[in-house]
N, C-alpha and C positions, 0 to 999 in steps of 0.2 A: 040694581042687581043685588040679590041676596046670596050669601054663601054660608055654609055651616063649617065651623072650626072644631077640630078634634086635636087633643094632645096625645102623645105617644105614652103607652104604658111601659115602654122599654127604655126610652131615651129622653132624658131631661132636656127641655127646650126645643123639642121637635114637634111641629104642628102640621096637620093636614087640613087643607081647605078644599071643600067640594061644593058643587052648585046646589045639590039637593040633600037634605038631611037624611042620613043613614043609607044613602045610595052610593056604594063603593064599587059599582060595576065598571067604572073606567080606571080604577086604581089597580095597577098590576099586582098579582098575587105575591110576587117576590117582595115588593115594597111593603105590602100589608104584613108579611111575615116578619120583616125587619122592624116595622113600626110597632107591632104588637096590637093588643086589643085597643081600638080607638076609644078614647074617653071624651064624650061630648063636652064642649066648652060653651059655645054660643052660636046663635044665628046672627050674622052681621050684615048690615046694609053697607055696600061698597062705595056708593056715591058720597062724595064730600068727606071721605075718611082718609086718615093718614095712619100708617103702621110704623111701629118703632124700628123694626129690624129689616123690613123688606119694602120694596117699592110697590105700592098698590096697583100701579099699571101693569107690572110684571105678573102679579097675582091674577088680575082680570084676564090678561092675554092667555095665561096658562090654563085658567078655568075654561075659557072658550075653546082653545085648541087641543088641550090634553084631557080636559075633564077633571083635573085636580091640580093642586099646587102643594108642594112639600116645602115647608120652612125648616131649615136645619138650624141647630143651635150655633151661636157664634163660636169661633175657635177659641180654645183656652189661651189665656195670656201667658206668654213665655217670660217668666220672671227673670230668668238668667239673662236673656237678651236685653231686657229692660235695664237690668243692673249694669251690664257691660256698656250699654249706650250712655247711661248717666255717668259712669266712671270715666269714659273716654272724653266726655264734655268738660270734665274738671280741669 
């Protein structure tokens, strides 16, 4: 299974996976509006592949059922909570 990967022009770390290059017909208009102009990154073979931030099986299922997969950026680190946690361990 191949898919095309695009990064968002509006949000750092947001990626859109679709089954066919430049075919955004299954992606909701509201999502594309939020995503901005898709910037092509690569065509990727899904078999035997691991992704750093998401489960490849979730991507495959979403591509088959929804026609796309949206990868959101990881949440920002809460430095205040980290500091409080470390301080309480002392």
